[in-house]
C-alpha positions as YAML, in Angstrom:
chain: A
units: angstrom
residues:
- id: 1
  name: MET
  ca: [112.49, 147.90, 94.75]
- id: 2
  name: THR
  ca: [110.64, 148.54, 98.00]
- id: 3
  name: LEU
  ca: [111.67, 149.69, 101.47]
- id: 4
  name: ILE
  ca: [109.18, 147.57, 103.39]
- id: 5
  name: ASN
  ca: [111.60, 144.67, 103.93]
- id: 6
  name: LYS
  ca: [114.49, 147.01, 104.77]
- id: 7
  name: LEU
  ca: [112.95, 149.02, 107.61]
- id: 8
  name: ASP
  ca: [114.00, 148.80, 111.26]
- id: 9
  name: MET
  ca: [116.98, 146.58, 110.50]
- id: 10
  name: ILE
  ca: [120.76, 146.85, 110.48]
- id: 11
  name: HIS
  ca: [121.98, 145.33, 107.21]
- id: 12
  name: LEU
  ca: [125.41, 143.75, 106.99]
- id: 13
  name: GLY
  ca: [127.63, 144.75, 104.10]
- id: 14
  name: ASN
  ca: [129.41, 147.52, 102.20]
- id: 15
  name: CYS
  ca: [127.24, 150.64, 101.98]
- id: 16
  name: LEU
  ca: [127.85, 151.03, 98.24]
- id: 17
  name: ASP
  ca: [126.46, 147.53, 97.66]
- id: 18
  name: LEU
  ca: [123.54, 147.96, 100.06]
- id: 19
  name: PHE
  ca: [122.54, 151.31, 98.58]
- id: 20
  name: LYS
  ca: [121.68, 149.47, 95.35]
- id: 21
  name: ASP
  ca: [118.57, 148.06, 97.05]
- id: 22
  name: ILE
  ca: [117.30, 151.49, 98.18]
- id: 23
  name: PRO
  ca: [114.84, 153.14, 95.75]
- id: 24
  name: ASP
  ca: [115.31, 156.69, 94.47]
- id: 25
  name: ASN
  ca: [113.70, 159.48, 96.55]
- id: 26
  name: SER
  ca: [112.63, 157.14, 99.36]
- id: 27
  name: ILE
  ca: [114.52, 158.30, 102.48]
- id: 28
  name: ASP
  ca: [113.56, 161.30, 104.64]
- id: 29
  name: MET
  ca: [116.96, 161.91, 106.25]
- id: 30
  name: ILE
  ca: [120.44, 160.42, 106.05]
- id: 31
  name: PHE
  ca: [123.06, 160.91, 108.74]
- id: 32
  name: ALA
  ca: [126.54, 159.82, 107.65]
- id: 33
  name: ASP
  ca: [129.53, 159.52, 109.97]
- id: 34
  name: PRO
  ca: [132.17, 157.81, 107.79]
- id: 35
  name: PRO
  ca: [135.65, 156.74, 108.90]
- id: 36
  name: PHE
  ca: [137.87, 159.83, 108.95]
- id: 37
  name: ASN
  ca: [140.89, 158.16, 107.31]
- id: 38
  name: LEU
  ca: [142.93, 158.83, 110.44]
- id: 39
  name: LYS
  ca: [144.18, 155.27, 111.00]
- id: 40
  name: LYS
  ca: [141.60, 154.55, 113.69]
- id: 41
  name: LYS
  ca: [141.43, 150.94, 114.88]
- id: 42
  name: TYR
  ca: [138.24, 149.59, 113.37]
- id: 43
  name: ARG
  ca: [137.55, 145.87, 113.33]
- id: 44
  name: SER
  ca: [136.88, 145.17, 109.63]
- id: 45
  name: ILE
  ca: [138.37, 148.05, 107.67]
- id: 46
  name: LYS
  ca: [141.69, 149.82, 107.33]
- id: 47
  name: ASP
  ca: [141.27, 153.51, 108.02]
- id: 48
  name: ASN
  ca: [144.24, 154.55, 105.92]
- id: 49
  name: MET
  ca: [143.25, 155.00, 102.26]
- id: 50
  name: LEU
  ca: [145.36, 157.04, 99.91]
- id: 51
  name: GLU
  ca: [143.97, 160.57, 99.77]
- id: 52
  name: GLU
  ca: [142.66, 160.32, 96.19]
- id: 53
  name: GLU
  ca: [141.14, 156.93, 96.93]
- id: 54
  name: TYR
  ca: [139.33, 158.32, 99.98]
- id: 55
  name: LYS
  ca: [138.01, 161.26, 97.94]
- id: 56
  name: GLU
  ca: [136.72, 158.99, 95.17]
- id: 57
  name: TRP
  ca: [135.04, 156.72, 97.72]
- id: 58
  name: THR
  ca: [133.44, 159.74, 99.39]
- id: 59
  name: VAL
  ca: [132.00, 161.00, 96.09]
- id: 60
  name: ALA
  ca: [130.54, 157.54, 95.45]
- id: 61
  name: TRP
  ca: [128.62, 157.22, 98.71]
- id: 62
  name: LEU
  ca: [127.57, 160.89, 98.75]
- id: 63
  name: SER
  ca: [126.05, 160.43, 95.29]
- id: 64
  name: GLU
  ca: [124.08, 157.44, 96.55]
- id: 65
  name: CYS
  ca: [122.82, 159.46, 99.52]
- id: 66
  name: VAL
  ca: [121.55, 162.22, 97.23]
- id: 67
  name: ARG
  ca: [119.91, 159.70, 94.90]
- id: 68
  name: THR
  ca: [117.91, 158.03, 97.67]
- id: 69
  name: ILE
  ca: [116.76, 161.09, 99.67]
- id: 70
  name: LYS
  ca: [113.29, 162.53, 99.05]
- id: 71
  name: PRO
  ca: [113.07, 166.01, 97.43]
- id: 72
  name: GLU
  ca: [112.13, 167.62, 100.77]
- id: 73
  name: GLY
  ca: [114.60, 165.45, 102.70]
- id: 74
  name: SER
  ca: [118.00, 166.23, 104.18]
- id: 75
  name: LEU
  ca: [121.55, 164.95, 104.47]
- id: 76
  name: PHE
  ca: [123.87, 165.42, 107.46]
- id: 77
  name: VAL
  ca: [127.56, 164.51, 107.16]
- id: 78
  name: HIS
  ca: [129.86, 164.41, 110.20]
- id: 79
  name: ASN
  ca: [133.62, 164.57, 109.65]
- id: 80
  name: ILE
  ca: [136.76, 166.63, 110.27]
- id: 81
  name: PRO
  ca: [137.05, 169.95, 108.37]
- id: 82
  name: LYS
  ca: [139.74, 168.62, 106.02]
- id: 83
  name: TRP
  ca: [137.33, 166.11, 104.48]
- id: 84
  name: LEU
  ca: [134.18, 168.21, 104.84]
- id: 85
  name: VAL
  ca: [135.68, 170.78, 102.47]
- id: 86
  name: HIS
  ca: [135.89, 168.05, 99.85]
- id: 87
  name: CYS
  ca: [132.30, 166.98, 100.65]
- id: 88
  name: VAL
  ca: [131.15, 170.57, 100.11]
- id: 89
  name: SER
  ca: [132.79, 170.72, 96.69]
- id: 90
  name: THR
  ca: [130.87, 167.59, 95.71]
- id: 91
  name: LEU
  ca: [127.52, 168.34, 97.32]
- id: 92
  name: ASN
  ca: [127.27, 171.92, 96.05]
- id: 93
  name: ASP
  ca: [126.71, 170.43, 92.57]
- id: 94
  name: LEU
  ca: [124.16, 167.87, 93.79]
- id: 95
  name: ALA
  ca: [122.11, 169.52, 96.55]
- id: 96
  name: HIS
  ca: [121.43, 172.78, 98.40]
- id: 97
  name: PHE
  ca: [123.75, 173.92, 101.18]
- id: 98
  name: LYS
  ca: [121.96, 174.80, 104.43]
- id: 99
  name: HIS
  ca: [124.53, 174.92, 107.25]
- id: 100
  name: TRP
  ca: [127.97, 173.94, 108.44]
- id: 101
  name: ILE
  ca: [127.30, 173.06, 112.09]
- id: 102
  name: ALA
  ca: [130.36, 173.49, 114.30]
- id: 103
  name: TRP
  ca: [130.28, 170.95, 117.13]
- id: 104
  name: ASP
  ca: [132.53, 172.15, 119.95]
- id: 105
  name: ALA
  ca: [134.59, 169.04, 120.76]
- id: 106
  name: PRO
  ca: [138.22, 169.73, 121.70]
- id: 107
  name: THR
  ca: [140.75, 166.98, 120.89]
- id: 108
  name: ALA
  ca: [144.30, 166.21, 121.97]
- id: 109
  name: PRO
  ca: [147.03, 168.83, 121.32]
- id: 110
  name: MET
  ca: [148.80, 168.48, 117.98]
- id: 111
  name: GLY
  ca: [152.07, 170.32, 118.62]
- id: 112
  name: LYS
  ca: [152.96, 173.46, 116.72]
- id: 113
  name: SER
  ca: [149.55, 174.18, 115.25]
- id: 114
  name: LEU
  ca: [146.18, 175.68, 116.08]
- id: 115
  name: GLN
  ca: [144.52, 173.18, 118.38]
- id: 116
  name: PRO
  ca: [141.52, 171.34, 116.85]
- id: 117
  name: ALA
  ca: [138.41, 172.28, 118.80]
- id: 118
  name: HIS
  ca: [135.48, 171.30, 116.63]
- id: 119
  name: TYR
  ca: [134.04, 168.71, 114.30]
- id: 120
  name: GLY
  ca: [131.80, 169.74, 111.46]
- id: 121
  name: ILE
  ca: [128.33, 168.52, 110.52]
- id: 122
  name: LEU
  ca: [127.23, 169.49, 107.02]
- id: 123
  name: PHE
  ca: [123.51, 170.00, 106.49]
- id: 124
  name: TYR
  ca: [122.22, 169.83, 102.91]
- id: 125
  name: GLY
  ca: [118.70, 169.79, 101.50]
- id: 126
  name: MET
  ca: [117.79, 168.13, 98.25]
- id: 127
  name: GLU
  ca: [115.74, 171.19, 97.25]
- id: 128
  name: LYS
  ca: [115.67, 174.79, 98.46]
- id: 129
  name: LYS
  ca: [112.55, 174.05, 100.50]
- id: 130
  name: THR
  ca: [113.73, 171.46, 103.01]
- id: 131
  name: LYS
  ca: [111.91, 170.08, 106.04]
- id: 132
  name: ILE
  ca: [113.48, 171.73, 109.10]
- id: 133
  name: TYR
  ca: [112.16, 172.76, 112.51]
- id: 134
  name: GLU
  ca: [113.41, 175.46, 114.86]
- id: 135
  name: MET
  ca: [114.90, 173.89, 117.98]
- id: 136
  name: ARG
  ca: [115.53, 175.17, 121.50]
- id: 137
  name: TYR
  ca: [118.04, 174.12, 124.14]
- id: 138
  name: PRO
  ca: [118.35, 175.09, 127.85]
- id: 139
  name: HIS
  ca: [119.92, 178.39, 128.90]
- id: 140
  name: LYS
  ca: [123.57, 178.14, 129.90]
- id: 141
  name: ARG
  ca: [124.04, 179.04, 133.55]
- id: 142
  name: CYS
  ca: [126.82, 179.61, 136.05]
- id: 143
  name: ARG
  ca: [127.99, 176.35, 137.68]
- id: 144
  name: LYS
  ca: [130.84, 177.62, 139.87]
- id: 145
  name: THR
  ca: [128.84, 176.92, 143.05]
- id: 146
  name: ARG
  ca: [125.49, 175.31, 143.82]
- id: 147
  name: SER
  ca: [123.99, 178.70, 144.56]
- id: 148
  name: CYS
  ca: [125.30, 180.31, 141.38]
- id: 149
  name: ASN
  ca: [122.61, 179.82, 138.77]
- id: 150
  name: HIS
  ca: [122.79, 183.07, 136.81]
- id: 151
  name: LEU
  ca: [122.40, 183.18, 133.06]
- id: 152
  name: LEU
  ca: [125.84, 183.21, 131.44]
- id: 153
  name: LYS
  ca: [124.67, 185.32, 128.53]
- id: 154
  name: ASP
  ca: [124.13, 189.00, 129.17]
- id: 155
  name: TYR
  ca: [120.79, 189.90, 127.60]
- id: 156
  name: GLY
  ca: [121.11, 193.49, 128.75]
- id: 157
  name: GLY
  ca: [117.77, 195.22, 128.87]
- id: 158
  name: LYS
  ca: [116.06, 192.46, 126.89]
- id: 159
  name: LYS
  ca: [115.50, 189.91, 129.67]
- id: 160
  name: ASP
  ca: [111.75, 190.47, 129.39]
- id: 161
  name: THR
  ca: [111.86, 188.78, 125.98]
- id: 162
  name: VAL
  ca: [113.96, 185.76, 127.02]
- id: 163
  name: HIS
  ca: [112.24, 182.43, 126.40]
- id: 164
  name: PRO
  ca: [111.77, 180.48, 129.68]
- id: 165
  name: PHE
  ca: [113.13, 177.19, 128.31]
- id: 166
  name: GLY
  ca: [116.11, 178.48, 126.36]
- id: 167
  name: PRO
  ca: [117.40, 180.05, 123.14]
- id: 168
  name: LEU
  ca: [116.99, 178.79, 119.60]
- id: 169
  name: VAL
  ca: [119.65, 176.33, 118.47]
- id: 170
  name: SER
  ca: [122.25, 177.93, 116.19]
- id: 171
  name: ASP
  ca: [124.87, 176.35, 113.94]
- id: 172
  name: VAL
  ca: [127.42, 176.31, 116.80]
- id: 173
  name: TRP
  ca: [126.77, 173.52, 119.33]
- id: 174
  name: THR
  ca: [128.59, 173.88, 122.63]
- id: 175
  name: ASP
  ca: [126.08, 172.10, 124.88]
- id: 176
  name: ILE
  ca: [126.73, 168.52, 123.69]
- id: 177
  name: HIS
  ca: [129.94, 166.80, 124.69]
- id: 178
  name: ARG
  ca: [131.87, 163.75, 123.53]
- id: 179
  name: ILE
  ca: [131.47, 160.42, 125.34]
- id: 180
  name: LYS
  ca: [134.61, 160.20, 127.46]
- id: 181
  name: HIS
  ca: [133.82, 157.58, 130.12]
- id: 182
  name: LYS
  ca: [134.32, 153.95, 129.13]
- id: 183
  name: LYS
  ca: [131.28, 152.81, 131.10]
- id: 184
  name: PHE
  ca: [129.07, 154.78, 128.70]
- id: 185
  name: ARG
  ca: [130.89, 153.67, 125.54]
- id: 186
  name: ASP
  ca: [130.80, 150.63, 123.35]
- id: 187
  name: ASN
  ca: [134.06, 149.15, 122.10]
- id: 188
  name: HIS
  ca: [134.19, 151.46, 119.08]
- id: 189
  name: PRO
  ca: [136.70, 154.26, 118.29]
- id: 190
  name: CYS
  ca: [134.17, 156.90, 117.17]
- id: 191
  name: GLN
  ca: [130.91, 156.64, 119.11]
- id: 192
  name: LEU
  ca: [128.70, 159.76, 119.05]
- id: 193
  name: PRO
  ca: [126.41, 160.92, 121.89]
- id: 194
  name: ILE
  ca: [122.83, 159.87, 121.31]
- id: 195
  name: HIS
  ca: [121.44, 163.26, 122.37]
- id: 196
  name: MET
  ca: [123.25, 164.85, 119.42]
- id: 197
  name: LEU
  ca: [121.50, 162.47, 117.01]
- id: 198
  name: GLU
  ca: [118.18, 163.09, 118.77]
- id: 199
  name: ARG
  ca: [118.54, 166.81, 118.07]
- id: 200
  name: ILE
  ca: [119.26, 166.18, 114.38]
- id: 201
  name: VAL
  ca: [116.38, 163.71, 114.04]
- id: 202
  name: LEU
  ca: [113.95, 166.07, 115.78]
- id: 203
  name: ALA
  ca: [115.02, 169.02, 113.65]
- id: 204
  name: SER
  ca: [114.72, 167.28, 110.30]
- id: 205
  name: THR
  ca: [112.08, 164.54, 110.46]
- id: 206
  name: ASP
  ca: [108.55, 163.75, 111.64]
- id: 207
  name: GLU
  ca: [107.12, 160.74, 113.41]
- id: 208
  name: GLY
  ca: [107.14, 157.73, 111.08]
- id: 209
  name: ASP
  ca: [109.79, 159.19, 108.73]
- id: 210
  name: VAL
  ca: [112.64, 156.97, 107.55]
- id: 211
  name: VAL
  ca: [116.19, 157.69, 108.77]
- id: 212
  name: LEU
  ca: [119.17, 155.95, 107.15]
- id: 213
  name: ASP
  ca: [122.76, 155.70, 108.38]
- id: 214
  name: PRO
  ca: [125.25, 154.12, 105.93]
- id: 215
  name: PHE
  ca: [127.99, 153.81, 108.60]
- id: 216
  name: MET
  ca: [125.96, 152.60, 111.58]
- id: 217
  name: GLY
  ca: [128.79, 151.68, 113.94]
- id: 218
  name: THR
  ca: [127.24, 150.77, 117.29]
- id: 219
  name: GLY
  ca: [123.75, 151.99, 116.45]
- id: 220
  name: THR
  ca: [123.46, 155.52, 117.80]
- id: 221
  name: THR
  ca: [121.46, 156.91, 114.86]
- id: 222
  name: ALA
  ca: [119.03, 153.97, 114.86]
- id: 223
  name: LEU
  ca: [118.55, 154.19, 118.64]
- id: 224
  name: ALA
  ca: [117.76, 157.91, 118.40]
- id: 225
  name: ALA
  ca: [115.30, 157.25, 115.59]
- id: 226
  name: LYS
  ca: [113.56, 154.45, 117.49]
- id: 227
  name: ARG
  ca: [113.28, 156.51, 120.69]
- id: 228
  name: LEU
  ca: [111.70, 159.31, 118.65]
- id: 229
  name: GLY
  ca: [109.15, 157.21, 116.78]
- id: 230
  name: ARG
  ca: [110.93, 157.16, 113.43]
- id: 231
  name: ARG
  ca: [111.74, 154.19, 111.19]
- id: 232
  name: TYR
  ca: [115.38, 153.41, 110.51]
- id: 233
  name: ILE
  ca: [117.69, 151.61, 108.11]
- id: 234
  name: GLY
  ca: [121.31, 150.93, 108.99]
- id: 235
  name: PHE
  ca: [124.28, 149.69, 106.98]
- id: 236
  name: GLU
  ca: [127.24, 148.20, 108.83]
- id: 237
  name: ILE
  ca: [130.23, 146.42, 107.31]
- id: 238
  name: ASP
  ca: [131.43, 144.72, 110.51]
- id: 239
  name: PRO
  ca: [129.43, 141.67, 111.74]
- id: 240
  name: THR
  ca: [130.32, 142.26, 115.40]
- id: 241
  name: TYR
  ca: [129.04, 145.85, 115.33]
- id: 242
  name: GLN
  ca: [125.97, 144.77, 113.35]
- id: 243
  name: GLU
  ca: [125.14, 142.15, 115.98]
- id: 244
  name: LEU
  ca: [125.73, 144.69, 118.76]
- id: 245
  name: CYS
  ca: [123.38, 147.22, 117.08]
- id: 246
  name: SER
  ca: [120.65, 144.64, 116.67]
- id: 247
  name: ARG
  ca: [120.84, 143.58, 120.33]
- id: 248
  name: LYS
  ca: [120.73, 147.18, 121.56]
- id: 249
  name: LEU
  ca: [117.77, 148.03, 119.34]
- id: 250
  name: GLU
  ca: [115.86, 144.93, 120.40]
- id: 251
  name: ALA
  ca: [116.31, 145.92, 124.05]
- id: 252
  name: GLU
  ca: [115.42, 149.61, 123.52]
- id: 253
  name: THR
  ca: [111.93, 150.44, 124.86]
- id: 254
  name: PHE
  ca: [112.30, 154.08, 125.94]
- id: 255
  name: GLU
  ca: [110.10, 156.67, 124.20]
- id: 256
  name: SER
  ca: [111.65, 160.14, 124.25]
- id: 257
  name: LYS
  ca: [108.43, 162.04, 124.89]
- id: 258
  name: LEU
  ca: [106.75, 164.64, 127.07]
- id: 259
  name: GLY
  ca: [103.03, 164.10, 126.69]
- id: 260
  name: ASP
  ca: [102.44, 163.89, 122.94]
- id: 261
  name: ALA
  ca: [105.60, 165.80, 121.97]
- id: 262
  name: TRP
  ca: [108.88, 164.15, 121.04]
- id: 263
  name: VAL
  ca: [111.89, 165.68, 122.81]
- id: 264
  name: GLY
  ca: [115.57, 164.91, 123.37]
- id: 265
  name: PHE
  ca: [116.68, 164.05, 126.91]
- id: 266
  name: TYR
  ca: [120.06, 164.11, 128.63]
- id: 267
  name: ARG
  ca: [120.61, 163.09, 132.25]
- id: 268
  name: GLY
  ca: [116.94, 163.35, 133.08]
- id: 269
  name: GLU
  ca: [116.43, 166.81, 131.62]
- id: 270
  name: VAL
  ca: [115.10, 168.01, 128.27]
- id: 271
  name: LEU
  ca: [118.04, 169.01, 126.09]
- id: 272
  name: SER
  ca: [116.37, 169.50, 122.69]
- id: 273
  name: LEU
  ca: [112.85, 170.73, 122.06]
- id: 274
  name: ARG
  ca: [111.02, 171.90, 118.97]
- id: 275
  name: ASN
  ca: [110.06, 175.55, 119.28]
- id: 276
  name: GLU
  ca: [106.54, 174.80, 118.05]
- id: 277
  name: ASP
  ca: [106.03, 172.22, 120.84]
- id: 278
  name: TRP
  ca: [106.68, 174.57, 123.76]
- id: 279
  name: GLU
  ca: [103.02, 175.41, 124.35]
- id: 280
  name: ALA
  ca: [102.18, 171.69, 124.44]
- id: 281
  name: VAL
  ca: [104.90, 170.75, 126.96]
- id: 282
  name: LYS
  ca: [105.21, 173.74, 129.26]
- id: 283
  name: GLU
  ca: [102.65, 172.22, 131.65]
- id: 284
  name: TYR
  ca: [105.29, 169.59, 132.55]
- id: 285
  name: PHE
  ca: [107.73, 172.22, 133.86]
- id: 286
  name: GLU
  ca: [108.00, 174.21, 137.07]
- id: 287
  name: ILE
  ca: [108.29, 177.74, 135.69]
- id: 288
  name: PRO
  ca: [109.48, 180.49, 138.08]
- id: 289
  name: ALA
  ca: [107.02, 183.32, 138.60]
- id: 290
  name: CYS
  ca: [107.54, 186.15, 136.12]
- id: 291
  name: SER
  ca: [109.95, 183.99, 134.16]
- id: 292
  name: TRP
  ca: [109.42, 186.17, 131.11]
- id: 293
  name: GLY
  ca: [111.61, 188.75, 132.83]
- id: 294
  name: THR
  ca: [114.37, 189.18, 135.37]
- id: 295
  name: ALA
  ca: [113.38, 186.14, 137.50]
- id: 296
  name: ILE
  ca: [114.79, 183.80, 134.87]
- id: 297
  name: ASP
  ca: [118.19, 185.40, 135.40]
- id: 298
  name: PHE
  ca: [118.40, 183.62, 138.78]
- id: 299
  name: LYS
  ca: [116.35, 180.44, 138.50]
- id: 300
  name: ALA
  ca: [115.99, 177.85, 135.76]
- id: 301
  name: ILE
  ca: [112.79, 176.06, 134.90]
- id: 302
  name: THR
  ca: [112.77, 172.36, 135.80]
- id: 303
  name: LEU
  ca: [110.62, 169.35, 135.07]
- id: 304
  name: LYS
  ca: [107.91, 168.81, 137.67]
- id: 305
  name: LYS
  ca: [108.86, 166.38, 140.41]
- id: 306
  name: ASP
  ca: [106.48, 163.57, 139.40]
- id: 307
  name: ILE
  ca: [107.61, 163.81, 135.75]
- id: 308
  name: LYS
  ca: [111.27, 163.81, 136.78]
- id: 309
  name: ASN
  ca: [110.81, 160.81, 139.08]
- id: 310
  name: SER
  ca: [109.05, 158.72, 136.44]
- id: 311
  name: LEU
  ca: [111.70, 159.68, 133.90]
- id: 312
  name: LYS
  ca: [114.46, 158.88, 136.39]
- id: 313
  name: ASP
  ca: [113.03, 155.41, 136.98]
- id: 314
  name: ALA
  ca: [112.81, 154.71, 133.25]
- id: 315
  name: MET
  ca: [116.28, 156.06, 132.53]
- id: 316
  name: SER
  ca: [117.99, 154.40, 135.52]
- id: 317
  name: THR
  ca: [116.63, 151.01, 134.48]
- id: 318
  name: LYS
  ca: [117.80, 151.61, 130.95]
- id: 319
  name: SER
  ca: [121.22, 152.92, 132.07]
- id: 320
  name: SER
  ca: [121.93, 149.88, 134.23]
- id: 321
  name: LYS
  ca: [121.05, 147.60, 131.31]
- id: 322
  name: GLN
  ca: [123.24, 149.69, 129.01]
- id: 323
  name: ARG
  ca: [126.24, 149.52, 131.35]
- id: 324
  name: LYS
  ca: [125.79, 145.76, 131.69]
- id: 325
  name: ASN
  ca: [125.55, 145.37, 127.91]
- id: 326
  name: ASN
  ca: [128.62, 147.57, 127.42]
- id: 327
  name: GLU
  ca: [130.63, 145.42, 129.83]
- id: 328
  name: GLN
  ca: [129.52, 142.23, 128.09]
- id: 329
  name: ASN
  ca: [130.17, 143.67, 124.62]
- id: 330
  name: ASN
  ca: [133.59, 145.04, 125.51]
- id: 331
  name: THR
  ca: [134.57, 141.71, 127.08]
- id: 332
  name: LYS
  ca: [133.33, 139.79, 124.05]
- id: 333
  name: ASN
  ca: [135.09, 142.12, 121.58]
- id: 334
  name: ALA
  ca: [138.35, 141.89, 123.49]
- id: 335
  name: VAL
  ca: [138.43, 138.10, 123.15]
...
């Protein structure tokens, strides 16, 4: 078996069947976002397995993920806590636990219960020494008024040590939000924000590495990988979603870069940045004087005007195409 004829494609079929063509220890990172068994309205599957059936199915595809990932590679699994607990009980015997990432994403009230406010993303390495990079994200600031730009976190007497771009990413993510507006969504019940996948890809892979998603949906993982110079393999059981993914990927030309460094963007600003790349990209930012001190408490660094304008042009062209594609896809899928 070889990967060469599998790369940069979305393959149609059941993931358990398609995994059979993937060699052992050949994938750098797998991101899996399976159906949650919550009776969501997918096109080609029924999201309502019996609990034991769902658990057995989960063990089967998790085992295939572990088989195909390289020794230094990683696995990320996105799901609700109820099912992630079961995934942990399986993966602890097959791989090395790294983190349970809590993604702050409030959902609808559920009556007399604690209100669900996060999804989980499990991070496992195949060996104790796993490829992983420290990431940074922008400082959170006051947004009550246009003039209020203070740091929300109180650093006390340690402002002189605050990094000008932002803190290191932890295992609690509160800066990435769900896609709520229909104009930014495809006709799919569980679409994830691409900037979340860009952060995961940046943190766990290098340029040219192979990223696989066994539940591709509308292509978010593959799009993030392509933007960041990685190779991708996608499995998708529904022919309509598979066709949609392929069209989106064919049209995708944006490179998520500042100079020679790969970064994650959101709304024209850098959202995710490798810590080791800061020295290489800081020339592209307007950094307030004495930013390694109290000045950063009042003013954020920003991309330089010419960089922001060129990025805005690239992103606005892409966004208009995306909205047009979304309208066409949603119309087609509704027929």
